C-alpha positions as CSV (number, residue, x, y, z in Angstrom):
1,X,26.8,7.5,19.1
2,X,25.0,8.1,15.9
3,X,21.2,7.7,16.5
4,X,18.8,5.9,14.2
5,X,17.1,9.2,13.4
6,X,20.4,10.7,12.3
7,X,21.1,7.7,10.1
8,X,17.7,8.0,8.4
9,X,17.9,11.7,8.1
10,X,21.4,11.6,6.6
11,X,20.3,9.1,4.0
12,X,17.2,11.0,3.0
13,X,19.3,14.1,2.6
14,X,22.1,12.6,0.7
15,X,20.6,10.2,-1.8
16,X,20.7,11.6,-5.4
17,X,18.6,10.7,-8.4
18,X,21.9,10.2,-10.4
19,X,22.8,7.4,-7.9
20,X,19.7,5.3,-8.7
21,X,20.3,2.3,-11.0
22,X,18.2,2.1,-14.1
23,X,16.2,-0.8,-12.7
24,X,15.2,1.3,-9.6
25,X,14.2,4.2,-11.8
26,X,12.1,1.9,-14.0
27,X,10.4,0.3,-11.0
28,X,9.7,3.7,-9.5
29,X,7.8,4.6,-12.7
30,X,5.9,1.4,-12.6
31,X,4.8,2.1,-9.0
32,X,3.7,5.6,-9.9
33,X,1.6,4.3,-12.8
34,X,0.2,1.5,-10.6
35,X,-0.6,3.8,-7.7
36,X,-2.2,6.5,-9.7
37,X,-4.3,3.9,-11.5
38,X,-5.5,2.7,-8.1
39,X,-6.3,6.3,-7.1
40,X,-8.5,6.9,-10.2
41,X,-10.2,3.6,-9.7
42,X,-11.2,4.8,-6.2
43,X,-12.5,8.2,-7.3
44,X,-16.1,7.5,-6.4
45,X,-15.5,5.3,-3.3
46,X,-17.2,6.5,-0.1
47,X,-14.1,7.2,1.9
48,X,-12.7,9.2,-1.0
49,X,-15.9,11.2,-1.4
50,X,-15.9,12.0,2.4
51,X,-12.3,13.1,2.5
52,X,-12.6,15.1,-0.7
53,X,-15.7,17.0,0.5
54,X,-13.8,18.1,3.6
55,X,-10.9,19.3,1.4
56,X,-13.1,21.2,-0.9
57,X,-14.3,23.3,2.1
58,X,-10.7,24.4,2.6
59,X,-9.4,25.5,-0.8
60,X,-5.9,26.9,-1.2
61,X,-5.0,28.2,-4.7
62,X,-1.3,28.0,-3.8
63,X,-1.5,24.5,-2.5
64,X,-1.4,21.0,-4.0
65,X,-3.8,19.4,-6.5
66,X,-6.5,17.1,-5.5
67,X,-6.2,14.1,-7.9
68,X,-9.0,14.2,-10.5
69,X,-9.9,17.8,-9.9
70,X,-8.6,21.2,-11.0
71,X,-8.7,22.3,-7.4
72,X,-6.1,22.7,-4.8
73,X,-5.9,22.7,-1.0
74,X,-3.0,22.7,1.6
75,X,-0.4,20.0,0.8
76,X,-1.2,18.2,4.1
77,X,-4.9,17.8,3.2
78,X,-4.0,17.0,-0.5
79,X,-1.7,14.3,0.8
80,X,-4.5,12.9,2.9
81,X,-7.2,12.9,0.2
82,X,-4.9,11.6,-2.5
83,X,-3.5,9.0,-0.1
84,X,-7.0,7.8,0.6
85,X,-7.5,7.4,-3.2
86,X,-4.3,5.4,-3.6
87,X,-5.1,3.0,-0.7
88,X,-8.9,2.8,-0.6
89,X,-9.3,-0.2,-3.0
90,X,-6.5,-2.2,-1.3
91,X,-5.1,-2.6,-4.8
92,X,-1.8,-0.7,-4.4
93,X,1.5,-2.4,-3.8
94,X,2.7,-4.3,-0.8
95,X,5.8,-5.3,1.2
96,X,5.8,-8.1,3.7
97,X,8.5,-8.6,6.4
98,X,8.4,-8.6,10.2
99,X,5.9,-5.8,9.6
100,X,3.6,-5.6,6.5
101,X,3.3,-2.4,4.6
102,X,2.0,-0.6,1.4
103,X,5.0,1.5,0.5
104,X,3.3,3.2,-2.4
105,X,1.3,5.0,0.2
106,X,4.3,7.4,0.3
107,X,3.4,8.7,-3.1
108,X,0.7,11.1,-2.0
109,X,3.1,12.9,0.3
110,X,5.8,13.1,-2.4
111,X,3.3,14.4,-5.0
112,X,1.9,17.1,-2.7
113,X,5.3,18.5,-1.6
114,X,7.0,18.2,-5.0
115,X,4.2,20.2,-6.6
116,X,4.1,23.1,-4.1
117,X,8.0,23.2,-4.0
118,X,8.1,23.3,-7.9
119,X,10.2,20.1,-8.1
120,X,10.8,18.0,-11.2
121,X,9.9,14.5,-12.0
122,X,13.3,13.2,-11.1
123,X,13.1,14.8,-7.6
124,X,9.7,13.1,-7.1
125,X,11.2,9.7,-8.0
126,X,14.2,10.1,-5.7
127,X,12.0,11.1,-2.8
128,X,9.6,8.2,-3.5
129,X,12.6,5.8,-3.5
130,X,13.6,7.3,-0.1
131,X,10.1,6.6,1.2
132,X,10.2,3.0,0.1
133,X,13.6,2.5,1.5
134,X,12.9,3.9,4.9
135,X,9.5,2.3,5.4
136,X,10.6,-1.1,4.2
137,X,13.9,-1.1,6.2
138,X,11.9,-0.3,9.3
139,X,9.5,-3.1,8.5
140,X,12.5,-5.4,8.2
141,X,13.8,-4.2,11.6
142,X,10.8,-4.8,13.9
143,X,7.2,-5.9,14.0
144,X,4.7,-3.4,15.2
145,X,1.6,-5.6,14.7
146,X,2.9,-8.1,17.3
147,X,2.9,-5.3,19.9
148,X,-0.6,-4.0,19.0
149,X,0.5,-1.1,16.8
150,X,-0.3,-0.4,13.2
151,X,2.2,-0.4,10.3
152,X,1.3,3.1,9.4
153,X,3.3,4.2,12.4
154,X,6.4,3.8,10.2
155,X,4.6,5.8,7.5
156,X,4.7,9.0,9.6
157,X,8.4,8.7,9.7
158,X,9.0,7.8,6.0
159,X,6.7,10.6,4.8
160,X,8.4,13.1,7.1
161,X,11.7,12.4,5.4
162,X,10.0,12.3,1.9
163,X,8.6,15.8,2.6
164,X,11.8,17.0,4.3
165,X,13.9,16.1,1.4
166,X,11.6,17.8,-1.1
167,X,11.3,21.0,0.9
168,X,15.0,21.3,1.5
169,X,15.5,20.5,5.1
170,X,19.0,20.1,6.5
171,X,20.0,16.8,8.2
172,X,19.5,18.4,11.6
173,X,16.0,19.7,10.6
174,X,15.1,16.2,9.3
175,X,16.0,14.7,12.7
176,X,13.7,17.2,14.3
177,X,11.0,16.3,11.8
178,X,11.3,12.6,12.7
179,X,11.0,13.5,16.4
180,X,7.9,15.6,15.7
181,X,6.3,12.9,13.5
182,X,7.3,9.9,15.6
183,X,6.3,10.8,19.2
184,X,2.8,12.1,18.1
185,X,1.7,9.5,15.6
186,X,1.7,6.0,17.1
187,X,-1.3,4.2,15.6
188,X,-3.3,1.4,17.1
189,X,-3.7,-1.9,15.3
190,X,-7.4,-1.8,16.1
191,X,-7.7,-0.3,12.6
192,X,-7.2,-3.8,11.1
193,X,-9.0,-6.2,13.4
194,X,-12.7,-7.4,13.6
195,X,-15.2,-5.6,11.3
196,X,-13.1,-3.2,9.3
197,X,-14.2,0.4,8.7
198,X,-13.4,3.0,6.0
199,X,-10.4,4.0,8.2
200,X,-8.5,1.0,7.0
201,X,-7.8,2.9,3.7
202,X,-7.3,6.2,5.4
203,X,-4.8,5.4,8.2
204,X,-1.6,5.8,6.2
205,X,-3.0,8.9,4.5
206,X,-3.4,10.4,7.9
207,X,0.2,9.4,8.8
208,X,1.3,11.1,5.6
209,X,-0.6,14.3,6.5
210,X,1.1,14.3,9.8
211,X,4.5,13.5,8.3
212,X,4.2,16.6,6.1
213,X,3.1,18.8,9.0
214,X,6.1,17.7,11.0
215,X,8.5,18.5,8.1
216,X,6.9,21.9,7.6
217,X,7.2,22.7,11.3
218,X,10.9,21.7,11.3
219,X,11.4,23.9,8.3
220,X,10.1,26.8,10.3
221,X,12.4,26.2,13.2
222,X,10.4,23.8,15.4
223,X,12.5,21.3,17.3
224,X,11.4,17.8,18.1
225,X,11.9,15.3,20.9
226,X,15.2,13.4,20.7
227,X,16.5,10.8,20.7
228,X,13.3,9.4,19.1
229,X,14.3,5.8,19.1
230,X,16.8,5.4,21.8
231,X,15.3,7.7,24.4
232,X,14.3,6.8,27.9
233,X,10.6,6.9,26.9
234,X,11.3,6.4,23.2
235,X,10.3,4.2,20.3
236,X,12.5,1.2,21.3
237,X,11.1,1.0,24.8
238,X,7.5,1.7,24.2
239,X,6.7,0.7,20.6
240,X,9.0,-1.5,18.6
241,X,11.6,-3.0,21.0
242,X,15.3,-2.5,20.2
243,X,16.5,-3.1,16.6
244,X,19.5,-2.6,14.4
245,X,18.8,-0.9,11.1
246,X,20.2,-2.7,8.0
247,X,22.2,-0.8,5.4
248,X,20.0,1.5,3.3
249,X,19.9,1.2,-0.5
250,X,22.7,2.5,-2.6
251,X,26.5,2.3,-2.7
252,X,26.4,-1.5,-3.0
253,X,23.3,-2.2,-1.0
254,X,20.1,-3.2,-2.9
255,X,17.1,-0.9,-3.0
256,X,13.9,-2.2,-1.3
257,X,11.6,-0.9,-4.0
258,X,12.8,-3.9,-6.1
259,X,11.5,-6.3,-3.4
260,X,8.0,-5.0,-3.2
261,X,4.9,-6.5,-4.9
262,X,2.3,-5.2,-7.3
263,X,-1.2,-6.6,-6.8
264,X,-3.1,-8.5,-9.5
265,X,-6.3,-8.5,-7.5
266,X,-8.0,-5.8,-5.3
267,X,-7.6,-7.8,-2.1
268,X,-5.3,-8.2,0.9
269,X,-2.0,-9.6,-0.3
270,X,-1.9,-12.8,1.7
271,X,-5.0,-13.9,-0.2
272,X,-3.5,-13.3,-3.7
273,X,-2.0,-16.8,-4.0
274,X,-5.2,-18.5,-2.8
275,X,-7.2,-16.5,-5.4
276,X,-4.8,-17.6,-8.1
277,X,-4.9,-21.2,-7.0
278,X,-8.7,-21.5,-7.1
279,X,-8.9,-19.6,-10.4
280,X,-6.6,-22.2,-11.9
281,X,-8.7,-25.1,-10.5
282,X,-12.1,-23.5,-11.5
283,X,-12.0,-24.9,-15.0
284,X,-12.0,-28.4,-13.7
285,X,-15.2,-27.9,-11.6
286,X,-18.4,-28.6,-13.5
287,X,-20.5,-26.5,-11.2
288,X,-19.9,-24.6,-7.9
289,X,-22.9,-26.5,-6.5
290,X,-20.8,-29.7,-6.8
291,X,-18.2,-28.5,-4.3
292,X,-18.5,-30.5,-1.1
293,X,-15.6,-29.0,0.8
294,X,-12.7,-26.6,0.4
295,X,-9.6,-27.0,2.5
296,X,-7.0,-24.2,2.7
297,X,-3.6,-24.8,4.3
298,X,-1.9,-21.5,4.9
299,X,0.8,-19.7,6.9
300,X,0.4,-18.1,10.2
301,X,0.3,-14.5,9.1
302,X,-2.4,-15.2,6.5
303,X,-4.6,-17.0,9.0
304,X,-4.2,-14.4,11.7
305,X,-4.9,-11.4,9.5
306,X,-7.6,-12.6,7.2
307,X,-9.1,-15.8,8.5
308,X,-9.0,-16.0,12.3
309,X,-11.8,-13.6,13.3
310,X,-15.5,-14.4,13.0
311,X,-16.1,-11.1,11.2
312,X,-13.9,-12.4,8.3
313,X,-16.4,-15.3,7.8
314,X,-19.4,-13.0,7.5
315,X,-18.1,-9.7,6.1
316,X,-20.6,-6.8,5.9
317,X,-18.2,-4.1,4.7
318,X,-16.0,-3.9,1.6
319,X,-13.0,-3.3,3.9
320,X,-13.7,-6.5,5.8
321,X,-14.4,-8.6,2.6
322,X,-11.2,-7.7,0.9
323,X,-9.4,-8.8,4.1
324,X,-11.4,-12.1,4.3
325,X,-9.6,-15.2,2.9
326,X,-12.9,-17.3,2.8
327,X,-14.8,-14.5,1.0
328,X,-12.0,-13.9,-1.6
329,X,-11.8,-17.7,-2.3
330,X,-15.6,-18.0,-2.6
331,X,-16.1,-15.0,-4.9
332,X,-13.2,-16.2,-7.1
333,X,-14.8,-19.6,-7.5
334,X,-18.3,-18.3,-8.1
335,X,-17.4,-15.4,-10.5
336,X,-14.2,-16.7,-12.1
337,X,-12.5,-13.4,-11.3
338,X,-11.9,-11.0,-8.4
339,X,-12.6,-7.3,-9.4
340,X,-13.8,-4.2,-7.8
341,X,-17.3,-5.3,-8.4
342,X,-16.6,-8.4,-6.3
343,X,-16.9,-6.3,-3.2
344,X,-20.2,-4.5,-4.0
345,X,-22.9,-4.6,-1.3
346,X,-24.9,-6.9,-3.5
347,X,-22.1,-9.4,-3.7
348,X,-21.4,-9.2,0.0
349,X,-25.0,-10.3,0.7
350,X,-25.2,-13.0,-2.0
351,X,-26.5,-16.2,-0.3
352,X,-24.6,-18.3,-2.8
353,X,-21.3,-16.9,-1.5
354,X,-22.4,-17.2,2.1
355,X,-23.3,-20.9,1.5
356,X,-20.0,-21.6,-0.2
357,X,-18.0,-19.9,2.5
358,X,-19.5,-22.4,5.0
359,X,-17.8,-25.2,3.1
360,X,-14.3,-23.7,3.6
361,X,-11.9,-24.8,6.3
362,X,-8.6,-23.0,7.0
363,X,-5.7,-24.5,8.8
364,X,-2.1,-23.5,9.6
365,X,0.8,-25.4,8.0
366,X,4.1,-25.1,9.8
367,X,6.1,-25.8,6.6
368,X,4.2,-23.0,4.7
369,X,4.8,-20.7,7.7
370,X,8.5,-21.4,7.5
371,X,8.7,-20.1,4.0
372,X,7.1,-16.7,4.9
373,X,7.7,-13.9,3.9
374,X,10.0,-15.1,1.1
375,X,6.9,-16.8,-0.2
376,X,3.2,-16.6,0.6
377,X,2.1,-20.1,-0.1
378,X,-1.5,-21.2,0.0
379,X,-2.5,-24.8,-0.7
380,X,-6.0,-25.4,-1.9
381,X,-7.8,-28.7,-1.8
382,X,-11.3,-28.9,-3.3
383,X,-13.5,-32.0,-2.9
384,X,-16.4,-32.5,-5.3
385,X,-19.6,-34.4,-4.7
386,X,-18.3,-37.1,-7.0
387,X,-15.4,-37.7,-4.6
388,X,-12.8,-36.2,-7.0
389,X,-10.1,-34.1,-5.3
390,X,-8.6,-31.1,-6.9
391,X,-5.3,-29.6,-5.5
392,X,-3.2,-26.6,-6.3
393,X,-0.5,-24.7,-4.4
394,X,0.7,-21.2,-5.4
395,X,3.7,-19.6,-3.6
396,X,4.3,-16.4,-5.5
397,X,1.4,-14.5,-6.9
398,X,1.5,-12.5,-10.1
399,X,3.1,-9.2,-9.3
400,X,5.7,-10.7,-6.8
401,X,9.3,-10.0,-7.7
402,X,9.6,-13.8,-8.4
403,X,6.6,-13.7,-10.7
404,X,6.5,-10.1,-11.8
405,X,3.9,-8.3,-13.9
406,X,5.1,-7.1,-17.3
407,X,5.0,-3.4,-18.1
408,X,2.1,-4.2,-20.5
409,X,0.2,-5.8,-17.6
410,X,0.9,-2.7,-15.4
411,X,-0.4,-0.5,-18.2
412,X,-3.5,-2.7,-18.6
413,X,-4.3,-2.4,-15.0
414,X,-4.0,1.4,-15.2
415,X,-6.3,1.5,-18.3
416,X,-8.8,-0.7,-16.6
417,X,-9.0,1.5,-13.5
418,X,-8.9,4.9,-15.4
419,X,-11.2,3.9,-18.2
420,X,-14.5,4.8,-16.6
421,X,-13.2,8.3,-15.8
422,X,-10.9,9.4,-18.6
423,X,-11.0,9.3,-22.4
424,X,-8.7,6.8,-24.1
425,X,-6.5,9.4,-25.7
426,X,-5.9,11.1,-22.3
427,X,-5.0,7.8,-20.7
428,X,-2.4,7.1,-23.3
429,X,-1.1,10.7,-22.9
430,X,-0.7,10.1,-19.2
431,X,1.0,6.8,-19.6
432,X,3.5,8.3,-22.1
433,X,4.2,11.1,-19.7
434,X,4.7,8.7,-16.7
435,X,7.1,6.5,-18.6
436,X,9.2,9.7,-19.1
437,X,8.7,11.0,-15.5
438,X,12.3,12.1,-15.1
439,X,11.9,14.5,-18.0
440,X,8.9,16.3,-16.5
441,X,9.7,19.8,-15.1
442,X,6.2,20.9,-14.0
443,X,4.2,18.3,-12.0
444,X,1.2,20.6,-11.9
445,X,0.8,20.1,-15.7
446,X,1.1,16.4,-15.3
447,X,-1.6,16.3,-12.6
448,X,-3.9,18.5,-14.8
449,X,-4.1,15.5,-17.2
450,X,-5.9,13.6,-14.4
451,X,-8.8,16.0,-14.4
452,X,-12.1,14.1,-14.4
453,X,-14.8,16.0,-16.3
């Protein structure tokens, strides 16, 4: 019997850049632009500063570049630091299925290994597509959240294959890498419940660090426990439950990268449609002070993840606030936008926001739940002191495949995030290079353009 690990390893080893359809190549470029923009936007965030300070104590001139600096460290640590940068703002892309995920988290692993292995831009893109495919197909196969595990558990597996592909592992070595990554990196869902800590944005970066380490061990001859999924004490029995893996992208099967969503707002994805709905209604409200009540009808996953716990109704950390449906709705109504500044300490403690949040009621709607995850519908009803009722329902937020961002909008997001750090001329040089990523032969020179002076 062919095991799940053998199927995944064989796919990661065999997929070729030349097999990727033009739409997949184009989407991969968009995700690299979007993710690196998110990374630059997080350059001064506290989790990033902490991770980077650790890395700077462990320099390695033969290693991988730390984004924004002309300094290198081991590829495992670079993948961690750069991964924290990509994920820290909760602004990078998303995929929702039986298990939610942020598949662009795979980029930091791909960048680090591709650089040290002297790979080209097309190698980076093919490896990134593998990471998206493996992680999203696993998310389609089984929920980890329902069993108390965190979605980054799948990330240790996807990044082990991303790294394994880029450092030239055989199929057998990739199977060992999956065993090494899988048995040792089962993450607890506690990361995303209650009051959220900085670790929310670091958990996948840590999975990526460990995925790289597993691949490097396999490259040097280390064997891993097998069968990872089907074994007596394996993944099926202890973590996910049994599942059947759907056909992976290529040879007639669609690629999952095309089904993932870019974020228009720096907030948890289930809140995106609610934010858009209230922003559309805001122009009809004379003053926020005239709002008597706000009713939000939503789907189960949204309520459970970002509205059910008491901490989500009185957030005290950035990480909790961007995972708080009532906070995101309140700040959108008060400010008329949701930006990085919406989650500053001053905004979190604003009494106007706290007062408005007390007027919000969230309820589950079975019809909306039935549409998830094909749609993420939030229905907003705002009652004014005059008695007037305003209603709006949004099912697909801007950035969803059914309501996609244009290339110009993706570029605008990059410019907005990179603007405080890099001169305009350099930003345009970076964008031009990333749109021609398959032509780049030296990724180190590309990363040098990101140096923040």
